[in-house]
KENULO-509341 format. One record per residue (C-alpha): x, z, y. Coordinates in steps of 0.001 Angstrom, whole numbers, plus 500000, padded with zeros to 6 digits. Layout:
N
XZY...
This chain:
224
387056954196758246389067957424758926388373960827757407386892962326760593384372959471760907383238959901757272382756963648757752380798963013760943378378960615759179377933963046756282377056965826758702374406963638760350372928962745756969372718966394755907371061967260759224368502964463758776367620965587755228367269969143756481364835968013759173362732966254756530362667969315754304361608971538757181359070969181758764357212968086755597355698971494754797354828971897758469352877968634758404351118969435755086350731973236754848350242974615751352347031976697751213347305980311750112344473979988747583341901977545746282339034978813748435341136978399751589342090974865750580338426974188749731337380975346753191339785972807754670338329969952752583334772971057753361335457971154757103337780968162757514337549965931754451340720964615752820343652962521753941342562959619751700339233959228753500336740961498751720334296962770754346333831966460755103331336968134752747330009970092755728328399966946757147325601967226754572325928970648752934327008972646755961330142974752756242327966977712755238326604975892752179323005976072753452322688972328754235320310971255757002317057972795755746315368969454755054315742969749751302317491966394751084320693968284750321320886971448748196322145974869749063325563975287747462326521978753748691326871981221745854326487978765742989329040979362740240332313977462740740332130976143737190328709974599737808329721973031741121332909971564739641330977970336736594328491968441738775331184966898740961332926965615737851329611964265736552329207962311739801332767960987739511332246959816735920328803958329736578327106960860734306325057961962737310323998959147739594323880959246743370325335956458745496326614958803748204328026961519745964329634959191743427331975957648745982332835961068747406333492962673744020335652959753742883337831960212745950338540963876745220341453964961743063340921967482740272342471970171742461340249969293745416337127969456743247338067972926742015338943974073745526335643972915747044333762974561744175335631977838744677334971977771748417331203977249748209330926979760745346332618982394747512330069982168750370327108984581750459323742982837750244321785982581753483318058983371753219315884981034755261312090981192755703310319979160753017307647976585753784304077977946753809302329977207750510298951978154749055298745981337746996297225979311744149300193976938744033302687979820744068300761981600741289300830978472739099304543978059739746305203981693738859303345981349735560305293978229734608308555979875735615307969983093733705305730982088730768305655978297730589302645976376729277302264975873725541299481973306726061301863970829727662304919972103725752306721973623728720308973976589728104309495979152730838311988977980733472313499981468733480314500981131729823317378978957731064317645979675734799317559983443734431315176986175735578313643985296738937315614982069738963318932983785739658320847981410737388322905981908734241326559981384735170328775979643734491326816976430733908323141977034734761322416977022738512320250979451740416316923978132741720315834981156743748315773980243747428316641976597746748314733974046748816311465973037747142311916969388748099315305969334746408313993970995743230311143968478743033313513965571743598315871966703740852313054967008738316312158963413739196315807962433738684315749963954735192312446962187734507313876958789735487317190959289733693319426959464736766320393962949735618321012963738731945320176967032730265318786967776726820317194970944728204315515969206731147314383965998729446311130967315727940310072969496730894310634966674733359308454964335731295305719966846730432305208968440733837302545966945736077303453966205739686301297969163740745303140971487738374306483970215739673305347971056743202304182974498742037307503975351740364309475974132743374307315976116745810307589979273743709311373979219743461311883978385747132310156981556748266312138983843745937315038985801747457318519985070746155320266988180744864323762988832746164326218988880743247327939992245742834
């Protein structure tokens, strides 16, 4: 093989490597920040088959209004990431969310959490409830009930259910059906929490409904 042929093959190889280096970033663009990357995962899912979060939770984090899926917009990123990791580890049980969380990388979990945390909460009309039920829910939320050993919900979830970041979620404006369902999950052991264990066991079903109805109709404050 003569010198000119060797140089010609080397030039082709260098050109081919250059094409790879240029085309790879074009095929997999690097996001500018976590929230932008999170928006991509939420809208499109991931390349390894995790479905788009928006299918259930909405791109705006307001879900579909049924209460089967929670509002995520405006929750703290630490709380959202914490719960995704709990699903992945099996600490929080849900057949749908466990498989999704396990398929997300650590970076994808943080990015999705940052994205949903960055979205302003959307206020939707709450379901009509009786004034008596709302009043009972308000009393339990603000004062508790010493007779059944229930401390005020606001002692953990903050004044008017606005949450206590970074790890305690807001309840104000959350769907009542979802709140009720989660209390049942704590009661049955599908969710673990030392703080929620006693309330979930001591509350009657009527009191659960009252708390859920009260928090749903509260406005969510916009973080400053």
